FINU-284387 format. One record per residue (C-alpha): residue in one letter; x, y, z. Coordinates in steps of 0.25 Angstrom, whole numbers, padded with zeros to 4 digits, always signed. Example, Ala and Ser with C-alpha at 12.3 -4.5 7.8 and 13.67 -1.06 7.14 Angstrom:
2
A+0049-0018+0031S+0055-0004+0029
! end
This chain:
267
T-0042-0045+0068A-0030-0048+0077A-0022-0035+0074C-0035-0026+0071T-0027-0019+0060H-0033-0015+0047K-0046-0020+0053E-0055-0019+0040I-0045-0027+0032G-0044-0038+0044F-0060-0038+0044Q-0060-0040+0029L-0050-0052+0030I-0059-0058+0041E-0071-0056+0033H-0065-0063+0021S-0058-0074+0028I-0068-0079+0039C-0074-0092+0037P-0084-0097+0048T-0080-0111+0047S-0065-0110+0047T-0058-0096+0049L-0069-0091+0059A-0069-0105+0066T-0054-0105+0068Y-0053-0091+0073V-0064-0093+0083L-0058-0106+0088N-0044-0100+0090A-0049-0086+0094S-0043-0081+0107N-0049-0070+0116K-0038-0060+0111Q-0042-0063+0097V-0057-0060+0100E-0053-0047+0107Q-0045-0043+0094L-0057-0046+0086L-0066-0038+0095H-0056-0026+0094C-0056-0027+0079M-0071-0027+0079H-0071-0013+0085S-0066-0007+0073D-0074+0001+0063A-0070-0008+0052A-0077-0020+0059V-0091-0015+0056R-0089-0019+0041F-0086-0033+0045V-0096-0035+0056P-0102-0048+0050V-0089-0056+0049L-0085-0050+0063M-0098-0055+0069T-0096-0069+0063I-0082-0070+0070V-0088-0064+0083E-0100-0074+0083A-0091-0086+0081L-0082-0081+0092A-0095-0080+0101K-0098-0094+0098N-0085-0099+0103V-0084-0103+0118Q-0069-0098+0119T-0071-0084+0113Q-0086-0081+0117Q-0083-0078+0131F-0072-0067+0128L-0080-0062+0116F-0093-0060+0124Q-0087-0054+0136S-0080-0044+0128K-0087-0030+0128D-0080-0027+0115L-0089-0037+0107T-0102-0031+0113R-0097-0017+0110I-0094-0020+0096L-0107-0027+0094Q-0114-0015+0100A-0107-0006+0090W-0111-0014+0078L-0125-0017+0082P-0131-0003+0078L-0123-0002+0065G-0133-0001+0053S-0123-0008+0044L-0123-0020+0052T-0138-0024+0051S-0135-0038+0046S-0126-0041+0058K-0135-0034+0068A-0142-0047+0072R-0128-0055+0074I-0123-0043+0083I-0136-0044+0092A-0135-0059+0092L-0121-0059+0097L-0124-0048+0107L-0135-0057+0113D-0125-0069+0113I-0116-0060+0121G-0127-0056+0131Y-0132-0070+0133S-0118-0076+0134K-0113-0080+0148N-0100-0073+0144K-0107-0060+0143G-0100-0048+0151H-0109-0037+0146G-0123-0041+0144S-0128-0027+0148D-0121-0021+0137I-0127-0030+0127A-0141-0027+0133Q-0138-0012+0132V-0136-0014+0117F-0149-0021+0115F-0157-0011+0123G-0150+0000+0115E-0154-0007+0102M-0168-0009+0106A-0169+0005+0110T-0164+0011+0097G-0169+0000+0088N-0180+0008+0082E-0171+0021+0081S-0164+0024+0068N-0150+0029+0067L-0148+0044+0065C-0141+0049+0052S-0127+0054+0055V-0130+0066+0046C-0144+0071+0047N-0146+0064+0061K-0159+0059+0057P-0165+0044+0056P-0165+0035+0050A-0150+0033+0047K-0150+0019+0041S-0137+0020+0033F-0124+0017+0040C-0110+0021+0035T-0099+0011+0039G-0089+0021+0036C-0092+0033+0045K-0101+0024+0054K-0113+0034+0053Y-0128+0032+0050F-0135+0040+0039C-0149+0042+0033R-0151+0038+0019K-0149+0052+0013D-0137+0055+0021F-0131+0042+0019K-0131+0044+0004E-0125+0058+0006H-0114+0051+0015E-0111+0041+0004Q-0110+0052-0006Q-0100+0060+0003L-0092+0047+0004S-0092+0046-0011I-0087+0060-0013K-0076+0058-0002F-0072+0045-0009D-0071+0052-0022D-0063+0064-0016E-0054+0056-0007I-0052+0043-0014V-0055+0044-0029R-0049+0058-0031S-0036+0054-0024H-0036+0041-0033D-0038+0050-0045E-0027+0059-0041I-0017+0048-0039F-0021+0042-0053D-0019+0056-0059Q-0005+0056-0053I-0002+0043-0059Q-0006+0047-0073K+0003+0060-0071L+0014+0051-0068E+0012+0042-0080K+0012+0054-0089S+0024+0059-0082N+0031+0045-0084H+0028+0047-0099S+0035+0060-0100S+0046+0055-0091L+0048+0043-0101N+0050+0053-0113L+0060+0060-0105F+0067+0047-0101N+0067+0043-0116Q+0074+0057-0119I+0084+0055-0109E+0087+0041-0114L+0089+0047-0128W+0098+0058-0123K+0106+0047-0116K+0108+0039-0129T+0111+0051-0137T+0121+0056-0127I+0128+0043-0126S+0129+0042-0141K+0135+0056-0142V+0145+0053-0131E+0149+0040-0138Q+0151+0047-0151A+0160+0058-0144A+0168+0047-0137E+0170+0039-0150K+0174+0052-0158A+0184+0056-0147H+0190+0042-0147D+0192+0042-0162E+0199+0056-0161L+0208+0051-0150M+0212+0039-0158E+0214+0048-0170L+0223+0057-0162I+0231+0046-0156D+0234+0040-0170K+0239+0054-0175E+0248+0055-0163R+0253+0041-0165I+0256+0044-0180T+0263+0057-0177I+0272+0050-0167I+0275+0039-0176K+0279+0049-0187Q+0288+0056-0177I+0295+0044-0172E+0297+0036-0185P+0310+0044-0189I+0316+0041-0175T+0312+0027-0176R+0319+0025-0190E+0331+0032-0184I+0332+0023-0172R+0330+0011-0180C+0341+0015-0190L+0351+0019-0179R+0348+0006-0172E+0350-0003-0184E+0363+0004-0188E+0368+0006-0174N+0373+0019-0178F+0370+0028-0166V+0377+0036-0156E+0373+0043-0143D+0368+0055-0150D+0358+0047-0158I+0352+0041-0145D+0351+0054-0139R+0344+0060-0151L+0334+0049-0153K+0331+0049-0138Q+0327+0063-0139K+0318+0060-0152N+0311+0049-0144Q+0307+0059-0133
! end
């Protein structure tokens, strides 16, 4: 309750974690006026209506503590909150607790607004026999209260209100969910088609690599064959010159003209 953010989630955490003999007792013992003020601020929210029983348990415990009772009972916020909760048809089970707490505030020496509380009870007594009017047909009795829109309905209009909510739920939630699910299925089908395409690309890659390797191997073989032919041709051309050079060298029978002639042949 300290930050009052995501109030409904906070109230749910309080509801599931509160323990009157340990958690609640520790909270009440250590509660400061600032923390009580923060709690009252959170209780003003619409989400608090759904958690009135557990919030009443906390407030009742604070009211019994000497240190927190004075600040709590002198706060007009608490009285206003209880006044707002009192006529709600959805809080019938907590109504006696709310009245008892208002009486405790009224009789307390720490009260600062007893007249406001008296006004509440006079109002309750004056309208106690009157029924709430239906927010649709504006006729009594309207015994059904919607915690969502905070309106009263007669039995007939409440059924129609529920049907409208059901249609709205189907149109805005279920249909949206179905559309998202359809998109997911389309993506899955698209993935199957893409998978076939990927397989074709992979096959094309392997085929292309194989063809390139074959072409490279053929070019390599042809080049080696050409080099061998050139080497044989050169050897055949140079063999007579080699024999003549060896012969002249062995016999040492050569002159300047032989050197010039052989030099030209080597070039």
